[in-house]
MILUMKE-431318 format. One record per residue: residue in one letter; y, z, x of N, C-alpha, C in turn; residue number from 1. Coordinates in steps of 0.2 Angstrom, whole numbers. Example, Ala and Ser with C-alpha at 12.3 -4.5 7.8 and 13.67 -1.06 7.14 Angstrom:
<markes>
MARKE  aa    n.y    n.z    n.x   ca.y   ca.z   ca.x    c.y    c.z    c.x    i
MARKE   A    -28     39     66    -22     39     62    -16     39     66    1
MARKE   S    -11     35     64     -5     36     68      0     39     64    2
</markes>
This chain:
<markes>
MARKE  aa    n.y    n.z    n.x   ca.y   ca.z   ca.x    c.y    c.z    c.x    i
MARKE   X     -6      0      4      0      0      0      6      0      4    1
MARKE   X     12      2      2     18      2      5     19      8      9    2
MARKE   X     23      7     14     25     13     18     30     17     14    3
MARKE   X     32     23     17     37     27     13     44     23     11    4
MARKE   X     46     18     15     52     15     14     51     10      8    5
MARKE   X     45      8      7     43      3      2     43     -4      4    6
MARKE   X     44     -5     11     44    -12     14     37    -14     15    7
MARKE   X     35    -20     12     29    -23     14     29    -30     11    8
MARKE   X     24    -34     13     23    -40     11     29    -45     11    9
MARKE   X     34    -43     15     41    -47     15     44    -48      8   10
MARKE   X     43    -43      4     46    -43     -3     52    -39     -4   11
MARKE   X     55    -39     -9     61    -35    -11     58    -27    -11   12
MARKE   X     63    -23     -9     61    -16    -10     64    -14    -17   13
MARKE   X     60    -10    -21     61     -8    -28     61      0    -28   14
MARKE   X     66      2    -32     66     10    -33     63     11    -40   15
MARKE   X     58     15    -41     56     17    -47     57     24    -49   16
MARKE   X     60     26    -55     62     32    -57     57     35    -62   17
MARKE   X     53     40    -61     48     43    -65     50     50    -68   18
MARKE   X     49     51    -74     50     58    -77     43     61    -79   19
MARKE   X     42     67    -77     37     71    -79     38     74    -86   20
MARKE   X     35     72    -91     36     74    -98     34     81    -99   21
MARKE   X     30     84    -95     29     91    -95     34     96    -92   22
MARKE   X     37     94    -87     42     98    -83     49     95    -84   23
MARKE   X     50     89    -86     56     86    -87     59     84    -80   24
MARKE   X     56     85    -75     58     83    -68     58     76    -67   25
MARKE   X     63     73    -64     63     66    -62     61     65    -54   26
MARKE   X     58     60    -52     56     58    -45     58     51    -44   27
MARKE   X     59     49    -38     61     42    -36     55     40    -31   28
MARKE   X     52     35    -32     47     32    -27     50     25    -25   29
MARKE   X     48     23    -20     50     16    -17     44     12    -16   30
MARKE   X     44      6    -18     38      1    -17     41     -6    -16   31
MARKE   X     37    -10    -13     39    -17    -12     37    -20    -19   32
MARKE   X     40    -26    -21     40    -29    -27     32    -30    -29   33
MARKE   X     28    -32    -24     21    -33    -25     17    -27    -28   34
MARKE   X     19    -21    -26     16    -15    -28     19    -11    -34   35
MARKE   X     25    -13    -35     28    -10    -41     25    -11    -48   36
MARKE   X     22    -17    -49     19    -18    -55     13    -14    -56   37
MARKE   X      9    -13    -50      3     -9    -50      5     -2    -52   38
MARKE   X     10      1    -49     12      8    -50     14      9    -57   39
MARKE   X     18      4    -60     20      5    -67     14      5    -71   40
MARKE   X      9      1    -70      3      1    -74      0      8    -73   41
MARKE   X     -1     11    -67     -4     18    -66      0     23    -70   42
MARKE   X      7     23    -70     11     27    -74     10     27    -81   43
MARKE   X      9     21    -84      8     20    -91      1     23    -93   44
MARKE   X     -4     24    -89    -10     27    -90    -10     34    -90   45
MARKE   X     -5     37    -87     -4     44    -86      0     47    -92   46
MARKE   X     -3     51    -96      1     54   -102      7     58   -100   47
MARKE   X      7     61    -94     12     66    -91     18     62    -88   48
MARKE   X     17     56    -87     23     52    -83     26     47    -88   49
MARKE   X     32     46    -86     35     40    -90     40     37    -85   50
MARKE   X     40     30    -84     44     26    -80     51     26    -84   51
MARKE   X     56     28    -81     63     28    -84     67     23    -81   52
MARKE   X     65     20    -76     70     15    -73     67     12    -67   53
MARKE   X     68      5    -66     66      2    -59     72     -3    -57   54
MARKE   X     74     -2    -51     79     -6    -48     77    -10    -42   55
MARKE   X     79    -16    -42     78    -20    -35     83    -18    -31   56
MARKE   X     82    -16    -25     87    -14    -20     89    -19    -15   57
MARKE   X     85    -23    -12     87    -28     -8     80    -33     -7   58
MARKE   X     82    -38     -3     76    -42     -2     76    -49     -4   59
</markes>
């Protein structure tokens, strides 16, 4: 997968904001565009998490 910076596969870096519905806390994760879709799919399968935003940063 991507390293901590989200840079891989020569793709754009994307920021994904997730909210934990149980705690209300939001976290930010970084992925290359190629892995962002996979992560969003994983989040949709998890009843405790919700994707609240995704932004393309550069690339």
